[in-house]
N, C-alpha and C positions, 0 to 999 in steps of 0.2 A: 487222430493219432493217439496211440496208447502210451501212457507214461508208466506202465507196469514194469517194475524192475525184474531182472532175472531171478533175484532172490524171491520175489513175490510169486512169480510163475512157478518156481520150483516148490515153494511152500504149498501152493494150491494142488500141485500134483501129489505131493506127499500126503496132504490132508485127504485127498481122494482115495489113497491107498490105505489110510488109517482113519476112516470116518468116525468110528466110535471114540478113539483117542482124541482126535482133533476137536470134536464137539465138547468133550469133557474139559479139555485143557489144551489151548493152542501149543503147537510144537515150536519151541524156541529155535532160532536160526542156527545156534551152535550146539543144540542138544543131539547127542548120538542117536541116530535113527534106530539102531538095534535096541537101545534102552527105551525108545518110544513105542516099541512093539513090532517093528518091521523085521520079519524073518528072512531067511535066505530066498525063499520063493518070492517074497515081497520085493527083495532087492533086484531080482531078475525083472520083475514087472516094472519096477521103478526105472531101471535102465531102458527098457523098451519104451516106456512112456516119455522119458527124457528125449530119447532119439526121435520119436515121432513128433513130439510137441515143438522141438527146437530144430527139426529137420537136419539133424547131424548124425554122424556115426562116431561113437566113442571107440577110439583105437583099442585093440585088445590089451596093449601094454598099459593102458590107463584104467582098465576095468580091475580095480583093486579096492579093498576095503577103505583105505584112506581117502580115495576119491569120492566115495559114497557114504562117508561117515556122518555128514550132517547136511542140512539145507545149504549152509554156507559153503562147504567144500564142493558140493555138486554145482552150485552157481559159479564158483571160480573155475571148475573144470569146464563147464559150458563156455565161459568167456575165453578160456584158453584155446578152445577148439574153434569157436565161432565168435570172434571179438565183437561182432555187430549184433549179437543175439538180443 
């Protein structure tokens, strides 16, 4: 049984999308991902990775910058869609 938290799973996904940045300096849970180097194409890829990894579909109305601002905000979004994630 895995004890990995949603936050840790999201952090791994983000680190995979920003491997250079993540190696140099871990991305803080509340750090704005755009400041960490994630561009608009990266955000789309992040959305797709989140949906695939958590087996969820993010409703269109929740696909907004505030929902994907940081690792923390993404984890809370996931928990609101799939509380048992």
